[in-house]
C-alpha positions as CSV (number, residue, x, y, z in Angstrom):
1,M,0.0,0.0,0.0
2,N,1.3,3.4,-0.9
3,L,2.0,6.2,1.5
4,G,-1.0,8.3,0.8
5,P,-3.7,5.6,1.2
6,R,-1.8,4.2,4.3
7,L,-1.8,7.6,6.0
8,A,-5.4,8.2,5.0
9,L,-6.4,4.9,6.4
10,L,-4.5,5.4,9.6
11,T,-6.0,8.9,10.1
12,T,-9.5,7.6,9.3
13,L,-9.1,4.7,11.8
14,M,-8.0,7.2,14.4
15,M,-11.0,9.4,13.5
16,A,-13.3,6.3,13.7
17,A,-11.9,5.5,17.1
18,T,-12.6,9.1,18.2
19,L,-16.1,9.1,16.8
20,G,-16.7,5.7,18.4
21,L,-15.6,7.1,21.7
22,S,-17.9,10.1,21.2
23,A,-20.8,7.8,20.3
24,W,-20.2,5.8,23.5
25,S,-20.1,8.9,25.6
26,F,-23.2,10.2,23.9
27,T,-25.1,7.0,24.8
28,R,-23.9,7.2,28.4
29,F,-25.0,10.8,28.7
30,R,-28.3,10.1,27.0
31,R,-29.0,7.2,29.3
32,A,-28.0,9.3,32.3
33,D,-30.5,12.0,31.2
34,L,-33.3,9.5,30.7
35,E,-32.6,7.8,34.0
36,Q,-32.6,11.2,35.8
37,D,-36.0,11.9,34.1
38,L,-37.3,8.6,35.4
39,K,-36.1,9.3,38.9
40,L,-37.8,12.7,38.8
41,S,-41.0,11.2,37.5
42,A,-40.9,8.5,40.2
43,G,-40.3,11.2,42.9
44,Q,-43.4,13.1,41.7
45,V,-45.5,9.9,41.9
46,A,-44.1,9.2,45.4
47,R,-45.1,12.8,46.6
48,A,-48.5,12.4,45.1
49,L,-49.1,9.1,47.0
50,Q,-47.9,10.7,50.2
51,V,-50.3,13.6,49.8
52,A,-53.2,11.3,49.0
53,L,-52.7,8.8,51.8
54,E,-51.1,10.6,54.7
55,P,-51.8,10.8,57.6
56,L,-52.4,7.1,57.7
57,D,-54.5,5.8,60.6
58,A,-53.0,3.1,62.6
59,D,-56.2,1.0,62.7
60,G,-56.9,-1.1,59.7
61,V,-54.0,0.1,57.6
62,Q,-53.6,-3.1,55.7
63,A,-57.2,-3.5,54.9
64,R,-57.7,0.1,53.7
65,L,-54.6,-0.1,51.5
66,A,-55.7,-3.4,50.0
67,E,-59.1,-1.9,49.2
68,R,-57.4,1.0,47.4
69,R,-54.8,-1.1,45.5
70,G,-56.6,-1.0,42.2
71,A,-57.1,2.7,42.3
72,L,-53.5,3.3,43.4
73,A,-52.2,1.1,40.6
74,A,-54.2,3.0,38.0
75,A,-53.0,6.3,39.5
76,I,-49.3,5.6,39.2
77,S,-49.4,4.2,35.7
78,P,-47.0,3.6,33.8
79,F,-45.4,2.6,37.1
80,T,-46.5,-0.8,38.5
81,L,-47.5,-1.1,42.2
82,D,-45.4,-4.0,43.4
83,L,-45.4,-3.9,47.2
84,I,-47.6,-2.9,50.1
85,W,-45.8,-3.4,53.4
86,T,-47.6,-2.9,56.7
87,G,-46.2,-5.5,59.0
88,P,-43.2,-5.6,61.3
89,D,-41.4,-8.2,59.1
90,R,-39.2,-7.1,56.1
91,P,-40.2,-8.3,52.6
92,D,-38.7,-11.5,51.4
93,N,-37.2,-9.8,48.3
94,G,-33.7,-8.7,49.0
95,G,-34.0,-5.5,46.9
96,W,-37.3,-4.4,48.4
97,S,-36.0,-5.2,51.9
98,Q,-33.1,-2.8,51.5
99,L,-35.4,0.0,50.0
100,V,-38.0,-0.4,52.7
101,E,-35.4,-0.2,55.5
102,A,-33.8,2.8,53.9
103,A,-37.2,4.5,53.5
104,Q,-38.1,3.9,57.1
105,I,-34.9,5.2,58.4
106,E,-34.7,8.3,56.2
107,H,-38.5,9.0,56.2
108,K,-38.5,9.8,52.5
109,P,-38.9,7.9,49.2
110,I,-35.9,5.9,48.2
111,G,-35.4,4.6,44.6
112,S,-32.7,2.5,42.8
113,F,-32.0,0.7,39.5
114,F,-31.9,-3.1,39.5
115,A,-30.5,-5.6,36.9
116,P,-31.5,-9.0,38.2
117,A,-30.1,-12.1,36.5
118,G,-32.5,-13.6,34.0
119,R,-34.9,-10.6,34.1
120,A,-35.1,-7.3,32.4
121,P,-33.6,-4.3,34.3
122,F,-36.0,-2.0,36.1
123,F,-36.2,1.0,38.4
124,A,-38.0,0.6,41.8
125,M,-38.9,3.1,44.6
126,A,-40.1,2.6,48.1
127,V,-42.5,5.3,49.5
128,P,-42.9,5.5,53.4
129,L,-46.4,6.4,54.7
130,S,-46.7,7.8,58.2
131,D,-49.5,8.4,60.6
132,A,-48.9,12.2,60.6
133,P,-49.1,14.8,57.9
134,R,-45.8,15.3,55.8
135,S,-45.0,18.5,57.7
136,E,-44.9,16.7,61.0
137,A,-42.8,13.9,62.3
138,G,-44.8,10.6,62.5
139,R,-44.4,6.9,62.6
140,V,-44.1,4.9,59.4
141,R,-47.2,2.7,59.2
142,A,-46.8,1.3,55.7
143,V,-44.5,1.4,52.7
144,L,-45.7,1.3,49.1
145,G,-43.3,0.1,46.4
146,F,-43.6,0.6,42.6
147,R,-41.3,-0.1,39.7
148,R,-40.9,0.5,36.0
149,S,-38.9,-1.4,33.4
150,T,-36.0,0.5,31.8
151,S,-36.6,-1.0,28.4
152,A,-38.0,2.3,27.3
153,I,-34.7,4.0,28.1
154,D,-32.8,1.4,26.1
155,A,-35.2,1.9,23.2
156,A,-34.8,5.7,23.4
157,V,-31.0,5.5,23.5
158,W,-30.9,3.1,20.6
159,A,-33.2,5.3,18.6
160,S,-31.0,8.3,19.2
161,L,-28.0,6.3,18.2
162,K,-29.6,5.1,15.0
163,K,-30.5,8.7,14.1
164,A,-26.9,9.7,14.6
165,L,-25.2,6.7,13.0
166,P,-25.7,7.6,9.3
167,W,-24.3,11.0,10.1
168,L,-21.3,9.4,11.8
169,V,-20.6,7.0,9.0
170,G,-21.1,9.6,6.3
171,G,-18.9,12.1,8.2
172,L,-16.2,9.4,8.7
173,A,-16.3,8.5,5.0
174,G,-16.1,12.1,3.9
175,F,-13.3,12.7,6.3
176,G,-11.3,9.7,4.9
177,I,-11.8,10.9,1.3
178,A,-10.9,14.4,2.1
179,M,-7.8,13.3,4.0
180,L,-6.8,11.0,1.1
181,M,-7.1,13.9,-1.4
182,L,-5.2,16.2,0.9
183,L,-2.4,13.7,1.5
184,R,-2.2,12.9,-2.2
185,S,-1.9,16.6,-3.2
186,G,0.1,17.8,-0.2
187,V,2.4,14.8,0.5
188,V,2.4,12.0,-2.0
189,R,2.8,14.0,-5.2
190,P,5.7,16.1,-3.8
191,L,7.4,13.0,-2.5
192,R,6.9,11.3,-5.9
193,R,8.5,14.2,-7.7
194,L,11.3,14.1,-5.2
195,N,11.7,10.3,-5.7
196,E,11.8,10.8,-9.5
197,A,14.5,13.4,-9.1
198,I,16.5,11.1,-6.8
199,E,16.3,8.3,-9.4
200,G,17.5,10.7,-12.0
201,V,20.4,11.7,-9.9
202,A,21.2,8.0,-9.3
203,Q,21.3,7.5,-13.1
204,G,23.7,10.5,-13.4
205,D,21.2,13.2,-14.4
206,L,22.1,16.2,-12.2
207,S,20.0,18.7,-14.1
208,R,16.9,17.9,-12.0
209,A,15.7,20.7,-9.8
210,L,12.6,20.9,-7.5
211,L,10.8,24.2,-7.0
212,P,10.4,24.7,-3.2
213,Q,6.9,26.2,-3.4
214,R,6.1,25.4,0.2
215,D,7.3,26.6,3.6
216,D,6.8,23.3,5.3
217,E,9.2,20.3,5.8
218,I,8.7,19.1,2.2
219,G,9.6,22.5,0.9
220,I,12.8,22.5,3.0
221,L,13.6,19.0,1.7
222,A,13.2,20.2,-1.9
223,G,15.5,23.1,-1.2
224,R,18.1,20.8,0.4
225,F,17.8,18.5,-2.6
226,N,18.5,21.3,-5.0
227,A,21.5,22.4,-2.9
228,M,22.8,18.8,-3.0
229,T,22.4,18.5,-6.8
230,E,24.2,21.8,-7.3
231,S,27.0,20.6,-5.1
232,L,27.2,17.4,-7.1
233,R,27.2,19.3,-10.4
234,E,30.1,21.5,-9.1
235,A,31.9,18.4,-7.9
236,R,31.4,16.6,-11.2
237,A,32.7,19.6,-13.1
238,E,35.7,19.9,-10.9
239,R,36.4,16.2,-11.3
240,E,36.1,16.5,-15.0
241,R,38.5,19.4,-15.0
242,A,40.9,17.5,-12.8
243,T,40.5,14.4,-15.0
244,T,41.2,16.4,-18.2
245,A,44.2,18.0,-16.6
246,R,45.5,14.6,-15.3
247,S,45.0,13.0,-18.7
248,A,46.9,15.9,-20.3
249,L,49.7,15.5,-17.8
250,E,49.8,11.7,-18.2
251,A,49.9,12.2,-22.0
252,R,52.9,14.6,-21.6
253,L,54.5,12.1,-19.2
254,R,54.0,9.2,-21.6
255,H,55.5,11.3,-24.4
256,S,58.4,12.3,-22.2
257,E,58.9,8.7,-21.1
258,K,58.8,7.6,-24.8
259,L,61.4,10.2,-25.6
260,A,63.5,9.1,-22.7
261,T,63.2,5.4,-23.7
262,M,64.0,6.3,-27.3
263,G,67.0,8.3,-26.1
264,Q,68.2,5.4,-24.0
265,M,67.7,3.0,-26.8
266,A,69.4,5.3,-29.3
267,A,72.4,5.8,-27.0
268,Q,72.6,2.1,-26.4
269,I,72.3,1.3,-30.1
270,A,74.8,4.0,-30.9
271,H,77.2,2.5,-28.4
272,E,76.6,-1.1,-29.4
273,L,77.0,-0.4,-33.1
274,G,79.7,2.2,-32.7
275,T,82.3,-0.3,-31.4
276,P,81.9,-2.9,-34.2
277,L,81.7,-0.2,-36.8
278,G,84.9,1.3,-35.5
279,V,86.5,-2.1,-35.7
280,I,85.2,-2.6,-39.2
281,G,86.6,0.8,-40.3
282,G,90.0,0.1,-38.8
283,R,90.2,-3.3,-40.4
284,A,89.1,-1.9,-43.7
285,R,91.9,0.6,-43.6
286,A,94.3,-2.1,-42.6
287,L,93.2,-4.2,-45.7
288,D,93.8,-1.2,-47.9
289,K,97.3,-0.9,-46.6
290,R,98.2,-4.6,-46.6
291,A,96.2,-5.8,-49.5
292,S,99.3,-7.7,-50.8
293,D,99.6,-9.9,-47.6
294,P,97.1,-12.8,-48.0
295,A,97.4,-13.8,-44.3
296,E,96.7,-10.3,-43.1
297,V,93.8,-10.0,-45.6
298,A,92.2,-13.2,-44.3
299,K,92.6,-12.1,-40.7
300,N,91.1,-8.7,-41.3
301,A,88.3,-10.2,-43.4
302,E,87.4,-12.7,-40.6
303,I,87.4,-9.8,-38.0
304,I,85.2,-7.7,-40.2
305,A,82.8,-10.6,-40.8
306,G,82.6,-11.2,-37.0
307,Q,81.8,-7.6,-36.3
308,V,79.1,-7.6,-39.1
309,D,77.6,-10.7,-37.3
310,R,77.7,-8.7,-34.1
311,I,75.9,-5.8,-35.7
312,T,73.3,-8.2,-37.2
313,R,72.7,-9.8,-33.8
314,I,72.2,-6.4,-32.1
315,I,69.7,-5.3,-34.8
316,R,67.8,-8.6,-34.6
317,Q,67.6,-8.3,-30.8
318,M,66.1,-4.8,-31.1
319,L,63.6,-5.9,-33.7
320,S,62.7,-9.0,-31.7
321,F,62.1,-6.9,-28.6
322,S,59.3,-5.0,-30.5
323,R,57.7,-8.2,-31.9
324,K,55.5,-10.6,-30.0
325,S,55.4,-14.4,-30.3
326,R,53.1,-16.8,-28.6
327,P,54.9,-19.4,-26.5
328,A,54.2,-23.0,-27.4
329,L,53.2,-24.8,-24.2
330,T,54.5,-28.4,-23.8
331,E,56.4,-30.1,-21.0
332,V,59.8,-28.6,-20.1
333,D,62.6,-30.6,-18.6
334,V,64.3,-27.8,-16.7
335,P,67.4,-29.7,-15.6
336,A,68.0,-30.7,-19.2
337,A,67.5,-27.0,-20.3
338,V,70.0,-25.9,-17.6
339,K,72.6,-28.5,-18.8
340,E,72.1,-27.5,-22.4
341,A,72.5,-23.8,-21.6
342,L,75.7,-24.6,-19.6
343,G,77.0,-26.2,-22.8
344,F,76.4,-23.0,-24.7
345,V,78.5,-21.0,-22.3
346,D,81.2,-23.6,-21.8
347,E,83.8,-21.6,-23.8
348,S,83.2,-18.5,-21.6
349,V,83.4,-20.5,-18.5
350,M,86.8,-21.9,-19.4
351,R,88.1,-18.6,-20.8
352,Q,87.2,-16.8,-17.6
353,N,88.4,-19.6,-15.3
354,V,85.0,-20.0,-13.7
355,T,84.1,-23.1,-11.6
356,T,80.5,-24.4,-12.0
357,E,78.5,-26.2,-9.3
358,V,75.2,-27.7,-10.3
359,R,72.7,-29.1,-7.8
360,I,69.5,-30.7,-9.1
361,A,67.1,-32.2,-6.6
362,P,66.0,-35.8,-7.5
363,D,62.2,-35.0,-7.2
364,V,62.3,-32.3,-10.0
365,G,60.1,-33.3,-12.9
366,P,58.8,-31.8,-16.1
367,I,56.7,-28.6,-15.8
368,P,54.3,-26.9,-18.3
369,G,56.0,-24.2,-20.5
370,D,57.8,-23.3,-23.7
371,P,61.1,-25.2,-23.8
372,A,62.8,-22.5,-26.0
373,E,61.8,-19.7,-23.7
374,I,62.7,-21.5,-20.5
375,Q,66.1,-22.3,-22.0
376,Q,66.4,-18.6,-23.0
377,V,65.9,-17.6,-19.3
378,C,68.6,-20.1,-18.2
379,L,71.0,-18.8,-20.8
380,N,70.3,-15.1,-19.9
381,L,70.9,-15.8,-16.2
382,L,74.1,-17.7,-16.9
383,N,75.4,-14.9,-19.2
384,N,74.5,-12.4,-16.6
385,A,76.4,-14.3,-13.9
386,L,79.5,-14.7,-16.1
387,Q,79.5,-11.0,-17.0
388,A,79.7,-10.3,-13.2
389,M,82.8,-12.5,-12.9
390,P,85.3,-11.4,-15.6
391,G,88.2,-12.4,-13.4
392,G,86.9,-15.8,-12.5
393,G,84.8,-17.2,-9.7
394,V,82.2,-19.7,-8.8
395,L,78.9,-20.2,-10.8
396,E,76.3,-22.0,-8.7
397,V,73.1,-23.4,-10.3
398,T,70.4,-25.0,-8.2
399,V,67.1,-26.6,-9.3
400,E,64.7,-27.9,-6.7
401,T,61.0,-27.9,-5.6
402,V,60.0,-25.5,-2.9
403,S,56.8,-24.4,-1.2
404,R,56.1,-20.7,-1.5
405,R,53.2,-18.2,-1.6
406,K,52.7,-16.7,-4.9
407,E,54.0,-13.1,-5.2
408,G,51.3,-10.6,-4.1
409,L,49.1,-13.2,-2.4
410,A,50.2,-12.9,1.3
411,L,47.0,-14.6,2.6
412,A,47.1,-17.5,0.1
413,P,48.3,-21.0,1.2
414,P,51.8,-22.0,0.2
415,L,52.0,-24.0,-3.1
416,P,54.7,-26.1,-4.7
417,F,56.9,-24.3,-7.2
418,L,60.0,-25.2,-9.2
419,M,62.9,-22.9,-8.2
420,L,65.9,-22.2,-10.5
421,E,68.7,-20.3,-8.7
422,V,71.7,-18.9,-10.5
423,A,74.3,-17.4,-8.1
424,D,77.7,-15.9,-8.7
425,T,80.7,-14.6,-6.7
426,G,80.7,-11.2,-8.4
427,P,80.1,-7.8,-6.7
428,G,76.4,-8.4,-6.3
429,V,73.5,-6.0,-6.9
430,P,73.3,-3.0,-4.6
431,P,70.1,-2.7,-2.6
432,E,69.2,0.6,-4.2
433,D,69.3,-1.0,-7.7
434,R,67.3,-4.1,-7.0
435,D,63.9,-2.4,-7.7
436,R,65.2,-1.5,-11.2
437,V,67.3,-4.5,-12.1
438,F,64.5,-6.0,-14.2
439,E,63.8,-2.8,-16.1
440,A,64.6,-2.7,-19.8
441,F,67.9,-1.0,-20.7
442,F,68.9,-0.8,-17.0
443,T,72.3,-2.3,-16.3
444,T,75.0,-2.0,-13.7
445,K,77.7,-3.3,-16.0
446,D,80.3,-1.3,-17.9
447,L,79.6,0.0,-21.3
448,G,79.8,-2.7,-24.0
449,Q,79.1,-5.6,-21.7
450,G,75.3,-5.8,-22.3
451,T,72.2,-4.1,-23.6
452,G,70.3,-4.2,-20.3
453,L,67.5,-6.3,-21.8
454,G,68.4,-9.8,-20.7
455,L,66.9,-9.7,-17.2
456,A,63.9,-7.7,-18.4
457,V,63.2,-10.3,-21.1
458,S,63.7,-13.1,-18.6
459,Q,61.2,-11.6,-16.2
460,G,58.7,-11.2,-19.0
461,I,59.0,-14.9,-19.9
462,V,58.7,-16.0,-16.3
463,K,55.6,-13.9,-15.8
464,D,54.1,-15.4,-19.0
465,H,54.5,-18.8,-17.3
466,D,52.7,-17.5,-14.2
467,G,55.9,-17.3,-12.2
468,W,58.1,-14.6,-10.8
469,M,61.7,-13.7,-10.3
470,E,63.7,-12.5,-7.2
471,V,67.1,-11.1,-6.7
472,G,69.1,-11.4,-3.5
473,D,72.6,-11.9,-2.0
474,R,74.6,-15.1,-2.1
475,P,75.5,-16.0,1.6
476,Q,79.3,-16.0,0.8
477,G,79.1,-12.9,-1.4
478,G,77.7,-12.1,-4.8
479,A,74.3,-12.1,-6.4
480,A,71.6,-14.8,-6.5
481,F,68.8,-14.7,-9.1
482,R,65.9,-17.0,-8.4
483,V,63.1,-18.1,-10.8
484,F,59.9,-19.6,-9.5
485,L,57.7,-21.6,-11.9
486,P,54.4,-23.4,-11.1
487,L,54.4,-27.2,-11.3
488,S,50.8,-27.4,-12.7
489,S,49.1,-25.8,-15.6
490,D,45.6,-26.1,-13.9
491,P,43.6,-23.0,-15.2
492,T,42.1,-22.6,-11.7
493,S,45.5,-22.0,-10.2
494,R,47.3,-20.0,-12.9
495,T,46.4,-17.4,-15.6
496,P,46.6,-17.9,-19.3
497,L,50.0,-17.3,-20.9
498,A,50.2,-14.0,-22.7
499,P,52.3,-13.5,-25.9
500,R,55.7,-11.9,-25.4
501,S,59.0,-11.3,-27.2
502,V,61.8,-13.8,-27.6
503,M,65.3,-12.4,-27.0
504,S,68.8,-13.5,-27.7
505,N,71.4,-14.6,-25.1
506,D,72.8,-11.2,-24.4
507,P,71.5,-9.9,-21.0
């Protein structure tokens, strides 16, 4: 039920209760008036009897009253003569006995209303008759009792109520209709307009405005609503201005970042290409000077070819960084990939006088992934470690299964992961550089020892396999890079692999 009919019904019920109470009070007062009229009428009859019969001679009282019973009954109609008491004994009827005793004691007529069980209610009065005139004190010789049914009073009260009932019902119905119309126009419609405006605001329409045409609470509410929408409009405009300014700033920052990245890349490319181009130029001049010496020509030609291969490799690496390829998921034997990658760097290991220590746990099995990309990660980490030990050292490679929480899920239960750790005895990674060590083009090595892309590419590959990388210290000194890869490719426990670039060995 809507608010208007509910309020109208509630008000009408309250009005009905008030009218019902008024009708009940009216019947009480009406009955009281009629009962008072009955008492007055009975009192007049009693005085008439006393005037007609007093003084009452003491001799033959009962006989004389019995002879006049018929005349007395006719005289007091519509009252009914019910008792003539002349003896010393009280009447057997309890009600009459009390009235007779009271009339004898007070020497005046005594009346009362009675409602006996099983009988209709009535009014009765006892009239004392003395042996002296009313103006003189005398002895009560007899008591006359008469009564009258109160059914006439009930009928009169009910008749009055029936006359008033149509007016009460009609007035109540009219009051309910008037209240409903008043509530609909004064409360429901304004609240409905306010609700429509609120729904519009909820949908983003802040142009709604309510005219506060009233000075009551609803008018105040409309004014407050208008103030709220105005504040929201101002806040939205301010937010849009801030968003526009922020977008412009972000665009400028992105442009600046692109320029910075391009500058870094250009500087790195210039450096990487400058060295082999310088070598090529020098060897070309040497060829021009010693063109007659076949051994010298062959040597310089071999050096020039090597530097051209180096330039080609650098260019391919840069092009590969900008292209994406989707990894081919199969089973990867990580220990085998590690051993094969160690074979690729065997010449550098011997040239730099590096000792290798490989520890592979017996419970390590195949994991889901792209074999070429996992081998690329192994090779990048090995090259990174070798570049940190140009004067020799110890290269430690560990492959085992560990229980770890996935990065960024502090509340998740620990899960089994394969861990590949490559540690070296080089200078290590300073703590202030560890947050940037996986950024593209960032390197702590000397110029010419790397492009700064190896670790960034490795981290991208590991993330594509739903894993992560960490960098820390080796207990005996040096750096330790750890790779964590999931043991299962269950889609409920890992995200799909995204396409990414494939890089060369150079970290």
